[in-house]
C-alpha positions as CSV (number, residue, x, y, z in Angstrom):
1,M,-85.4,108.9,-61.9
2,R,-82.9,109.1,-59.1
3,S,-79.6,107.2,-59.6
4,I,-78.3,104.9,-56.9
5,S,-75.1,106.0,-55.2
6,L,-72.1,103.8,-54.6
7,E,-72.7,104.2,-50.8
8,E,-76.3,102.9,-51.2
9,I,-75.0,99.9,-53.1
10,Y,-72.4,99.1,-50.4
11,Q,-75.1,99.5,-47.7
12,S,-77.4,97.1,-49.5
13,I,-74.7,94.5,-50.1
14,S,-73.6,94.7,-46.4
15,H,-77.0,93.3,-45.4
16,V,-76.4,90.2,-47.4
17,S,-74.3,87.7,-45.5
18,L,-73.6,84.0,-44.9
19,D,-73.7,82.5,-41.5
20,A,-70.5,81.8,-39.6
21,V,-71.4,78.1,-39.7
22,V,-70.9,78.2,-43.5
23,P,-67.4,76.9,-44.3
24,E,-64.8,79.6,-45.0
25,D,-64.1,78.5,-48.6
26,V,-67.8,78.9,-49.5
27,R,-68.0,82.3,-47.7
28,S,-64.8,83.4,-49.6
29,Q,-66.3,82.5,-53.0
30,F,-69.6,84.3,-52.0
31,N,-67.6,87.4,-51.1
32,V,-66.2,87.4,-54.7
33,A,-69.8,87.7,-55.9
34,K,-70.5,90.5,-53.4
35,N,-67.5,92.4,-54.6
36,L,-68.7,92.0,-58.2
37,A,-72.0,93.5,-57.2
38,A,-70.3,96.5,-55.7
39,Y,-68.2,97.0,-58.8
40,S,-71.3,96.8,-61.0
41,W,-71.7,100.5,-60.0
42,Y,-68.6,101.1,-62.2
43,C,-69.2,98.4,-64.8
44,Y,-72.8,97.6,-65.4
45,P,-72.3,94.1,-67.0
46,F,-70.7,93.0,-63.7
47,H,-74.3,92.4,-62.5
48,Q,-74.5,89.3,-64.6
49,V,-70.9,88.2,-63.7
50,C,-72.0,88.6,-60.0
51,E,-75.1,86.4,-60.6
52,M,-73.0,83.7,-62.3
53,K,-70.6,83.7,-59.4
54,A,-73.4,83.5,-56.9
55,Y,-75.1,80.6,-58.6
56,S,-71.8,78.7,-59.0
57,T,-71.1,79.3,-55.3
58,V,-74.5,77.7,-54.5
59,E,-73.5,74.7,-56.6
60,Y,-70.1,74.5,-54.9
61,A,-71.8,74.7,-51.4
62,L,-74.2,71.9,-52.4
63,K,-71.4,69.7,-53.5
64,Q,-69.5,70.3,-50.3
65,R,-72.5,69.8,-48.0
66,L,-74.0,66.8,-49.7
67,E,-70.5,65.3,-50.4
68,H,-71.5,64.4,-54.0
69,H,-70.6,65.8,-57.4
70,W,-74.0,65.3,-58.9
71,P,-75.4,67.6,-61.6
72,F,-76.8,70.9,-60.3
73,P,-80.5,69.9,-60.6
74,K,-80.0,66.6,-58.7
75,L,-78.0,68.5,-56.0
76,I,-81.0,70.9,-55.5
77,K,-83.5,68.0,-55.5
78,K,-81.5,66.0,-52.9
79,S,-81.0,69.1,-50.7
80,I,-84.8,69.4,-50.6
81,S,-85.6,65.8,-50.1
82,W,-83.0,65.6,-47.3
83,G,-84.7,68.4,-45.5
84,L,-82.0,71.1,-46.0
85,I,-84.0,73.5,-48.1
86,K,-87.5,74.6,-47.2
87,D,-89.7,77.5,-48.4
88,I,-89.6,79.1,-44.9
89,G,-85.9,79.7,-45.4
90,F,-86.3,82.2,-48.2
91,S,-86.6,85.8,-47.0
92,H,-88.5,87.0,-50.2
93,L,-91.4,84.6,-49.6
94,R,-94.3,85.1,-47.2
95,I,-94.1,82.7,-44.3
96,P,-95.9,79.6,-45.4
97,L,-98.6,78.1,-43.2
98,D,-96.8,74.8,-43.2
99,V,-93.2,75.4,-42.0
100,S,-92.1,72.2,-43.8
101,S,-93.5,73.4,-47.2
102,T,-91.2,72.8,-50.1
103,E,-93.6,73.8,-53.0
104,Y,-91.5,76.8,-54.0
105,S,-88.2,75.0,-53.3
106,K,-89.1,72.2,-55.7
107,S,-89.6,74.7,-58.5
108,L,-85.9,75.7,-58.1
109,I,-84.8,72.2,-59.4
110,E,-85.5,73.5,-62.9
111,I,-85.3,77.3,-62.4
112,M,-81.9,77.7,-60.8
113,P,-80.0,75.6,-63.4
114,G,-81.8,77.4,-66.1
115,L,-80.8,80.8,-64.7
116,R,-77.2,79.7,-64.1
117,N,-77.0,78.2,-67.6
118,G,-78.4,81.3,-69.2
119,L,-75.6,83.3,-67.7
120,A,-72.9,80.7,-68.3
121,H,-73.6,80.2,-72.0
122,G,-73.5,83.9,-72.8
123,G,-75.9,86.5,-74.0
124,T,-76.4,90.2,-74.4
125,T,-79.1,90.7,-71.8
126,L,-78.2,93.1,-69.0
127,H,-80.2,93.9,-65.9
128,P,-79.5,95.2,-62.4
129,G,-80.6,92.0,-60.6
130,S,-77.4,91.1,-58.8
131,L,-78.5,92.2,-55.3
132,S,-81.7,90.1,-55.4
133,T,-79.8,87.2,-56.7
134,L,-77.2,87.6,-53.9
135,R,-80.0,87.6,-51.3
136,F,-81.6,84.6,-52.8
137,C,-78.3,82.6,-53.0
138,A,-77.4,83.6,-49.4
139,D,-80.7,82.3,-48.2
140,F,-80.1,79.0,-50.0
141,I,-76.6,78.6,-48.8
142,N,-77.4,79.5,-45.2
143,Q,-80.2,76.9,-45.2
144,L,-77.8,74.2,-46.3
145,Y,-75.7,74.7,-43.2
146,R,-78.4,75.7,-40.7
147,N,-80.5,72.6,-41.2
148,E,-79.6,69.0,-40.4
149,I,-79.5,66.4,-43.1
150,N,-82.6,64.2,-42.7
151,K,-82.4,61.5,-45.5
152,P,-85.5,59.4,-46.1
153,A,-85.1,55.9,-44.8
154,R,-85.1,54.4,-48.3
155,E,-82.1,56.7,-49.3
156,I,-80.2,55.8,-46.1
157,K,-80.3,52.1,-47.0
158,E,-79.2,52.9,-50.6
159,W,-76.5,55.2,-49.2
160,H,-75.0,52.3,-47.2
161,G,-75.2,49.9,-50.1
162,C,-78.3,48.0,-49.0
163,S,-81.1,47.2,-51.4
164,T,-84.5,48.6,-50.5
165,K,-86.2,45.9,-52.7
166,A,-87.4,42.7,-51.1
């Protein structure tokens, strides 16, 4: 089995980026995760530290973009229902027939907090998944800022303090 060189790791990481439209403070935090991925060549457990930082940056970006400090699962759910996150925005998925599909995205409401919590609450599992996690998190964050918020009419009324009940 051939080992991966440091240069190959840097090359792979260089292809993962956030759009210029993403606020600088979010991009800065994501760059910390990218640096941790690079340093994982020297310190293998940094893979998991990188993943934790990437997920926490997604949560931070959600709070900034949605202007709420809801729990992580609710932030993900709202970002989907408000039209910010769609399956078509994830580079690891085949292009769905319906560009507005959110079937995969809805599964993230439980999956992402579970992955983040597994890292946050400690463990001994080590794996080299930081690069795929970085790509996934970059796709998620980029969608947050590429797409316009499109709140359902019911939520707009609730948002402005109006009741939707007759």
